[in-house]
C-alpha positions as CSV (number, residue, x, y, z in Angstrom):
1,X,0.0,0.0,0.0
2,X,1.5,3.3,-1.0
3,X,1.6,6.4,1.3
4,X,0.7,9.7,-0.3
5,X,3.6,12.2,-0.5
6,X,3.3,15.9,-0.3
7,X,5.5,17.1,-3.1
8,X,5.3,20.7,-2.1
9,X,6.7,19.9,1.4
10,X,9.5,17.8,0.0
11,X,10.5,20.6,-2.4
12,X,10.5,23.2,0.3
13,X,12.7,21.0,2.5
14,X,15.1,20.4,-0.3
15,X,15.3,24.1,-0.9
16,X,16.1,24.8,2.7
17,X,18.8,22.2,2.8
18,X,20.5,23.6,-0.3
19,X,20.3,27.2,1.0
20,X,21.8,26.3,4.5
21,X,25.6,26.9,4.4
22,X,27.8,24.1,5.6
23,X,29.1,24.4,9.2
24,X,32.6,24.4,8.0
25,X,32.0,27.5,5.9
26,X,30.4,29.3,8.8
27,X,33.4,28.5,11.0
28,X,35.8,29.8,8.4
29,X,33.8,33.0,8.0
30,X,33.9,33.5,11.8
31,X,37.7,33.0,11.8
32,X,37.9,35.6,9.0
33,X,35.9,38.1,11.0
34,X,38.2,37.5,14.0
35,X,41.3,38.0,11.9
36,X,39.9,41.2,10.4
37,X,39.1,42.5,13.9
38,X,42.6,41.7,15.1
39,X,44.1,43.5,12.1
40,X,42.0,46.5,12.8
41,X,43.0,46.5,16.4
42,X,46.7,46.3,15.5
43,X,46.2,49.1,13.1
44,X,44.6,51.3,15.8
45,X,47.5,50.5,18.2
46,X,50.0,51.6,15.6
47,X,48.1,54.8,15.0
48,X,48.0,55.5,18.7
49,X,51.8,54.9,18.9
50,X,52.4,57.3,16.0
51,X,50.2,59.9,17.5
52,X,52.1,59.6,20.8
53,X,55.5,59.9,19.0
54,X,54.3,62.9,17.1
55,X,53.1,64.6,20.4
56,X,56.4,63.9,22.0
57,X,58.3,65.4,19.1
58,X,56.0,68.5,19.2
59,X,56.6,68.9,23.0
60,X,60.4,68.6,22.5
61,X,60.3,71.2,19.7
62,X,58.2,73.6,21.9
63,X,60.7,73.1,24.7
64,X,63.6,73.9,22.5
65,X,61.9,77.0,21.3
66,X,61.3,78.1,24.9
67,X,65.1,77.6,25.5
68,X,65.7,80.3,22.8
69,X,63.9,82.9,25.0
70,X,65.4,84.2,28.2
71,X,62.8,85.5,30.7
72,X,63.9,87.3,33.8
73,X,62.2,86.2,37.0
74,X,62.1,89.9,38.2
75,X,62.5,93.4,36.8
76,X,66.0,94.8,36.9
77,X,69.0,96.2,35.0
78,X,71.1,94.3,32.6
79,X,74.9,95.0,33.2
80,X,78.1,93.4,32.0
81,X,76.6,92.5,28.7
82,X,79.5,90.7,26.8
83,X,77.7,89.3,23.8
84,X,76.8,90.8,20.4
85,X,74.0,90.3,18.0
86,X,74.3,87.0,16.1
87,X,76.7,85.4,18.6
88,X,75.9,82.1,20.1
89,X,75.3,81.7,23.8
90,X,77.1,78.7,25.3
91,X,76.0,76.5,28.1
92,X,77.5,77.6,31.5
93,X,79.0,80.8,30.1
94,X,77.7,84.1,31.6
95,X,76.6,86.6,29.0
96,X,75.3,89.3,31.3
97,X,74.3,90.1,34.9
98,X,70.8,91.0,36.0
99,X,70.6,93.4,38.9
100,X,67.5,93.2,41.0
101,X,66.2,96.7,41.4
102,X,63.0,95.9,43.2
103,X,64.5,96.3,46.7
104,X,67.7,98.1,47.6
105,X,69.8,97.5,50.7
106,X,72.6,99.4,52.3
107,X,75.3,97.7,54.4
108,X,76.8,99.9,57.1
109,X,79.7,98.8,59.4
110,X,79.0,99.9,62.9
111,X,81.4,99.6,65.9
112,X,80.6,96.8,68.3
113,X,79.9,99.3,71.1
114,X,77.2,100.9,68.9
115,X,75.3,97.7,68.3
116,X,73.5,97.8,71.7
117,X,71.8,101.0,70.5
118,X,70.6,99.5,67.2
119,X,67.6,97.2,67.1
120,X,66.1,95.3,64.2
121,X,63.3,97.4,62.7
122,X,64.8,100.8,63.8
123,X,64.3,103.6,61.4
124,X,67.3,104.9,59.4
125,X,68.3,107.5,56.8
126,X,70.6,106.8,53.9
127,X,72.2,109.3,51.5
128,X,74.5,108.6,48.6
129,X,77.8,110.5,48.4
130,X,77.2,111.6,44.9
131,X,73.7,112.7,45.8
132,X,74.0,114.0,49.3
133,X,71.1,116.4,49.1
134,X,68.5,113.7,49.3
135,X,67.8,111.4,52.2
136,X,66.2,108.0,51.6
137,X,64.2,106.4,54.5
138,X,64.9,102.8,55.5
139,X,64.8,100.4,58.4
140,X,67.2,98.0,60.0
141,X,66.5,94.4,58.9
142,X,69.5,92.6,60.2
143,X,72.6,92.8,62.4
144,X,75.6,90.6,61.8
145,X,76.5,88.2,64.6
146,X,79.9,87.1,63.2
147,X,82.8,88.4,61.2
148,X,86.2,87.0,60.3
149,X,88.3,86.7,63.5
150,X,91.3,89.1,64.0
151,X,93.8,86.3,64.1
152,X,93.3,85.7,60.4
153,X,91.8,82.2,60.6
154,X,89.4,81.6,57.8
155,X,85.7,81.4,58.4
156,X,83.8,80.6,55.3
157,X,80.7,82.8,54.7
158,X,81.6,85.5,57.2
159,X,82.1,89.1,56.2
160,X,85.6,90.4,56.4
161,X,85.8,93.9,58.0
162,X,89.5,94.9,58.2
163,X,90.7,97.3,60.9
164,X,92.3,100.6,59.9
165,X,95.2,100.7,62.4
166,X,97.2,97.7,63.6
167,X,99.0,99.4,66.5
168,X,95.8,100.8,68.1
169,X,93.2,98.6,69.8
170,X,90.2,99.4,67.7
171,X,86.7,98.2,68.1
172,X,85.5,95.6,65.7
173,X,82.9,96.6,63.3
174,X,79.9,94.5,62.3
175,X,77.7,94.9,59.2
176,X,74.2,96.2,59.7
177,X,71.7,95.7,56.9
178,X,69.3,98.5,56.1
179,X,66.4,98.1,53.7
180,X,65.4,101.2,51.7
181,X,61.7,101.9,51.9
182,X,61.6,104.6,49.2
183,X,64.4,104.4,46.7
184,X,64.8,105.7,43.1
185,X,67.0,105.0,40.1
186,X,70.0,106.7,41.8
187,X,71.1,103.5,43.5
188,X,73.8,101.4,42.1
189,X,75.5,98.2,43.4
190,X,78.8,99.1,45.1
191,X,78.1,102.9,45.5
192,X,79.2,104.7,48.6
193,X,76.5,105.7,51.1
194,X,76.2,107.1,54.6
195,X,73.7,105.6,57.0
196,X,72.3,107.2,60.1
197,X,70.1,105.4,62.6
198,X,67.4,107.9,63.5
199,X,65.5,106.1,66.3
200,X,64.5,103.0,68.1
201,X,62.5,100.2,66.8
202,X,58.8,100.4,67.6
203,X,57.6,98.1,70.2
204,X,55.1,95.6,69.0
205,X,51.8,95.4,70.9
206,X,50.5,91.8,71.2
207,X,46.8,91.5,72.1
208,X,46.1,89.1,74.9
209,X,42.8,87.6,76.0
210,X,41.8,88.5,79.6
């Protein structure tokens, strides 16, 4: 006895079988996709490396350009300029000196017997020998506590204040540092000046809780 067969169903099943790709081909395509993704990832890594290298070169070029410019950390006067236009500046070789003109100080050598009358913060007057008609106000900001001993032994970092006469017992002199509070362009490093201490330091009042 024969069983009836649905020819349409058989034809549809055969069509689906023929359209279905083999499992081996699907696996190969998957491997291809993975390989393509890996290649793209490697390409992105190389691009990132190139970008980083270019940024490093740009930073080095900008740094070298900054080295070509000399910027002073403060306003001042350029002295002892010993280089001409077009000459090359060499590493470790001084080409000029920058004098800080923001604040001026005068160093006065007072006798040791006078130091007991001078306090830090005391008012003072300074006048330059080449401009004696004008007095500049200032204040004491420091008294030296050591100088080079008389016996000639070396003391690194201590000011050397020589005595004028060897056969007379003279008082030792100690440097007193005075800060000018109202100076002008008349001051120069190494100029001669005369200092007068005009008063005592003002006593500081400290508030206290009762």
